[in-house]
N, C-alpha and C positions, 0 to 999 in steps of 0.2 A: 341428543346429534341432528344437526338435520336432514333434509330428505335427501334422497341420494338424487342427483342430476345426470342427464346426458353427457355422454361422453363422446367429443368430435374430435378426435388427438389423431390429426391429418394433415399432409402436407398443405402450408399457408397458400397456395398456388394453387393447387388440387379443386379444381371446383365442382366434381361430381362425386362429393365425399361419398363412403359407406352408411349405409342406414344406424343410427346413435342407437346402442345401445344402453341400461343402467349399471352403474357402479354399485357393488357389493357394500363397499363404505368408501366416506365421503374421503376425497383427495384435499391435501395442504398443499399447496405451492409456495415455495421459499426464491423468493426471487436477490439471488446475493450468497455467498458462501465463505462470508465475511466474520466476524466477529460476532454480528447480529444473526445472520443465516445459520451459523453455526452452532451457535448457543440455543436456538429457537428446536433447532432441528434435533439435537440432543434432548433436549427435557422435554420437547413432545413426543418424542419416543421412548422414552427412560416413563412417563407419565400414560400413554396413549397405547394399548395392543396391536396387535398389529390388522385385528377384527376390526377395531374400532377406525382407526384412519392411516392411511395411506398418506406418507408424506415422501415429496418431490422437490429436491435444491437443486436449482439451474446456476448454474456461476462457468466464465469461458472457461478459470482455472480449475484444477486439482483438489489444488491446495486451499488454505487458510492463512494472509499470510497475519505475523502477528508484529503491527508495525510500529510499539514501542521499542523493540528489536532492531528495527532497519540499519539508524547510525551506527551501532556495534557490529553487525553484520557487514557496513559496509565498510565497516575499518579492520573487519578480521578479528574481531572481537568473540564473535558468535559464528559457525560454521553457515552457512547461507542455509541451509537443510533445515539445520534446527531450530528456524524461524518461523518454518512454514508447516502447519498439522496437515497431511492429506487427508480430502473429505470422504474416499476409500476404507481407511482407516479409524477417522475420528467420528464417521458417522454410519455407524454398525446399525442394519436397517434400514436404511433411509435411502432412498433412492437419488440416485446422483445424476443428472444431463450436464454434461458439458458442453456451452454454448453462450450464446450470448444473447441477451434479451432483447431484440428490435422490437419489439408493440406491447403495450398492456390494454387490452379491451376488457374492461369488469364489466361493463355493462353486460357482455356475453360471455363472462367470465373465461374469458379464454387470454394467454397469451401467444408470441409469436419469439419462437429461436430459431436465433442466427446461428448455425455449427460449423465448426473449422472446416466440414466438409459436407459437401451431400447441399439439397437446396432446405430451404426454409422449412418451419411447421409448426403446427402450433398445439397446445397442449389445455385443452379444459381441468377446473380445479372447482372446489368447494368454497376452501377460506384461503384466502392470499396473505402473504406477507411480504411483503417489501423492505428489502436492505441490501437493495443495490449499493448504496457507501456512495462515495465521492470521488473526481477527478481532479486532475487537475487544475488550477485556473488560472488559464494565462488572459496576455493581454497583445492585441497587433502588433508589437514592437517590431521594427524593424530589427531582421537576422536572431530573432528568438526563436523562432522554429526549425530555423536552419541548423544554430548552433549549440544551444542549451539543451537538456537534458534534467528532467522530475527525479525527484526523491520519494516515491510513493507507494512502489513497490519492490520487492526483494530484486530482482531482475535489474533494476535502476539503481538498485544501490551497490548491487556488484558491480557493475559496467563503470560508477564514479571511480571505484574502487580501481579497478583494473586499468583505467584512465589514467587515474594519477599516477599510480604505481609506474604506468609505460612511459607518460612523459618526462619519468625523473629519469627512465631506463634510456628513452634517448638526448635526454640532455646531456647528460653523465660523457657523452660519446660525442657532444657538440660542442663549439669552438667559437660559431659565432654570437657573440653577446647579444643581441636582440631579442635569437632565434630562443634562445636559452632562458631571454629573461620573460616571456611568452609563454613558454613552454609552462614554466614554475611560479607563472600566475593563474590561483586557484579562485574564482568567483563564486559567491553564495548570495544569492537574490531572496530577502525575505527572513527576516530575524526570529520569528515566532518557535515555538517547543521545536519544528520540525525540523527547520534554518540551522536554529543553534546549536543542535544536539549534531545534526548532519557534520557540519562546519567544524564542533569541538571532537569529533571522535577522529575526521579525516583527518585533518590538523595534525592530531598527535600522532594519528598510525604514518603519515609521510615524519613527522619527525624525525621519529622513532626509526625508519627505514635509514635516513640519510646517515648512518653509521658503517650501511653496506656498502655506502658510496664514497669513495676518495675524493672524487672532485666535484661533490654536493655536500657544502654544509649547509646547518640549519637554517644560516640565516640567507639563504640563498633562496629561500621557499618564501612567496607574497600571499598572503591568505585575504581576501577580501569579502567585506561582507555590505552589501546594501539594503539600507532597510527603510520606509515609507516614513515611519514613524518618528518617535522622538527618545524610543527607547526598547529597548528588547524583550524578551519571553514577559507579554503583557500577559501571561497565566497567572504570573507570579508578583508577589508585592516590589511597590517600586524601588523600594530600599534591596530588597533581594536581587532582583534585576541588575542594578546597578553596580552592585557586588561582581553579580556576574561576568558586567561589560569589563570590570577593571582589570580581573583576573583575567581573561581571554585578549584583554590589549597586555597586558605582561609579559605574555608568551610571543607577544609580535604580530598579532592579526588584528588589519585594519578596517577599522567600522566609520560606515558614511551612513550618519540618521540622516532624517527629514530628509532622504534621498531616493531620484525614483532613475529608475533604468530609462535609458533612451532611446537608444540604439547598439546592438550589439553585430553589427554587420561582419564577416570578415573576423569575426572573433578582435573587433575595436570596440570597444565598451567606452559611450560615453554618457553621462548622468546627468543628473536636472540638474545640480550645482556647476557644471562645467570639466567637472575631472574628465582625465581620458585617459586609458592604457588599451594596454593589448594582453589578449589572455587567451588560451585554447582550452579553456577548462572554466565553464557556464552551468550553475546548478542549480534549477529553479524552483524555489520551495517558498514561493507567496502566495499562499493560499491555496485553497480547493473549494469545488460547488457540486450539488450536488447531483447525480448521473443526469447527463441530459436528457437521457431516453423518458423519463419522466414529465419533463415542458413539453418535448416536441413531439413523442409518440405515444400519448397513454390517457386515456380520458378521465383519470384521477385528479382530483383538486390539489393544486400547488399553489403556496406563494409565489411575491414574485421573486425570490429567489432560488425555485424550481425545485424548492421541497415541497415534501407529501406532507400535506397539511390533515394533525391530529390530535386529540383530545389527550389528556392526562393518561386515559385509561389505555392511550396507544391504540386504540381505533382510530381509521381516517375518517375527518369530517369536513361535509362541501362548504360553501362559502354561508354557506347558513348555519351554522354551526349542526347540524343534524348531521348524525349516522351515517356513513356508507356501511351498506352492513357487508358482513364477510368481509373486512378490507382491514390490515393490519400492517403498520411501519413503524421504525423506529434507524436510530444511528445517526449516519451524517447525512443520510439523505431525507429527512424527516425533522420537522417544526416542533418537536416535544416540550410543550413548556415545561419551565422552570419552576415547581408550587413553588416552591423554598425561594425563589427572589420575583416574584410576581411582575410579567409582563417583562421577562427574556425568557428565550430560551435554553432548552441544555448542551454544553458544549460539546463540539461534536471528538470525542477524544471515546477509547476505547475501556475508559474506566464507566460510564455511561452506557456505552454500548451492550457491552457486557451483561449490565445491569438491569437494563430497557430489553436486553432480548431475554430473560428471565421470568422478568413481570409479563413481558409479551404471553409469554407461552403459558406461562400459569391462568392469565386473563382469556386467552383462547378455549382455553381447556374449561373455565368457569363456563365462559358463555355456549358453550356447546353442550354443558351440564342445567343453561337453563338462571346459573347462578347470576349474582352481580359481579363485575370484573372493578376490579383495584385500581384507587391512582398512582400512579408512578412518582414515588419521592425518592429523591436520594440527597443526601447530604458530604459534599463528597470529602473525600478522605484525606484527600492534599494532593501537592502536586511534588513530581520527580524527576530530574531531568540531570542525563548524564553529559558531561562534559570532557569527556576524556578520560582515558586511563584513571582511576582512583581518583575523581575529580569530577563536582558535581554540585546541584543544588537545590534545595528540599523543602515545601510548606507542609506540614503536616499536622491534622487537626486541628488546623488554627490556631495553634501556638505553637509548636516544635517547627524550630526553622535550623536546618543541618545546611553546612558548608562541607566543602572538600572531599576525604575518605568518606567521611558517614553518611552524605549526604549520597553518597556513588555507591554504597552498601543498599541503601536504603533503594536505591533504583533498582535495581538488580533483586535486589529481596522479594519486593513488591511485585516486580513485572516476572519474576520466575515461575511465582504461585499463581500469577494471573495466567500465565500459557499451558492452552487445552493440553491435554492428554500428559500420562506419566513418564512416558514415553521420551518426550521434547523434553522436559523438565528435569529430565535425570540424563537427558545429550546433555541439553546445555550446562549444567550444574560439571560433565565430567571434560568439557570441553575444557571448563574454564579455570580447573583443578590443571590438566594439562599447558594449559597457557602458562599458568602461572608457575611451572614446573619447568618451563621450555620457553619461554617467550614468546612473541606471537611470529606465524609464518606468513612472514613479507614477501608476496611472489604476486608478480602479474600475468593473469591468464589472458591475454588479450586475445586472443584465438578462438575464444570460447563463444565470443560473437558472432563470428564469422569461419565453423569450425573446416568448410569446405574449400578456403581461399585459397590455401598452400595445393589441393591436390586439383582445383583448376589450372593454377600455374605450370602445374607439372602436366596436366594433360594435353596430346597433341591431340592437332586439328585431325575432323573425321575423313576418311579416302572419300573420294567420290562414290554413289550407289553402286557404279556398274563394277567397283575396281575391289577384289575381295583382299580381306585382312589377312594377313602371315600370321598364324597366333601356333606354337608351340605348344605342348607341357614338359617346360624345363623349367629348371627353379634356375632362381638369380645365382647360385652358390656355382652352381654348373657352368651358368655362362658366364661368368666370371674367368672359372678356373680355364675356360676354352680361350678367353680372350676374343 
């Protein structure tokens, strides 16, 4: 075990810090409660007793989101609450701090946390694990920030679902043809796994929902994909990607390949190829980038893409290839060498993140015990993608290629087994059974995004301070009876 270091956990702006005192056990701070953070913390807690290490997880959200299920959550195939694992349930014996990491000073072994309420404060540590993940990678396109939404977390997935259904609700009672066409045009930008799965699931849900709208035909819906490359789903082989493209075209989805979004001001889309149309829905899934705090407010070494540089053992390394003591990183925010494909890095997906987390935890324990850490190697099991209900594409074990319902089953089977906690696995399975027996639940709960809107509209202006408000203990029912 490393020697205990001094703890100075104080408000960041407090210059008069109290006298530091030695910790009884080393503190391991895990930045991020996503796939890497959650699995690292769980494994460390399982293998290290409370007298051997204190483990702290820092994340702005109180739960881990299982990203591969976001498209199905957005389509209503899975309850939104079931694609998240609450930290305080999944991380027994681990301290959870809810807040955003605003600075990392590894030279001083301190991080600064920006909580939702109250002043920033610092937390010191002995070992640091960086699993801050990624954020949407956007571009300075006119109108993008004002009109688009991402598809990176469960809040965004549910917002997209509610927005699409709400546009259908409003369009069903709109007789202006141009406005109606704009409402029923849904645009997605980015044809990788995230974008194609999101588009396919939302389109499948929307066309299914038209059976409840007498004034909207399935053909009235226009789904558009804008992709800068010449193909979709680069994670699968080209023939499988072509098959997926043709299948989605048969469903009426419009593709613009080798095309970039030039502007989308006021919902008017203009592409690099000169295509123009109006839309009220723009979903941006054109890539991700490492959490910017690593490049902007950290002394950890990063590459040109803002990812923490690490060895294959998942130990942070500097520009000279030397190990940075007591610092580890994995997942989307780390440049993890892919030893099975020399010269390249492990792709940022859940399959690698979970396995990297397991190896990282084992390596840290080995290092703490004076043993040699092992290099991370993982041959991909394959890739699976859902393209809507009973539709999918999969390539497994390097030779097995599945299409349609079999690929869809493989997608669901693989990811439900990878979902953390038995509680969530069971909830998802029960939800699927209920959906199979009773069909999808298609309803827009748009008020969830501003639940106080109706109350604000019902409220009356306050009286001047010198006037007394007339209040009586009288029920609405008795008041109505009296007239």
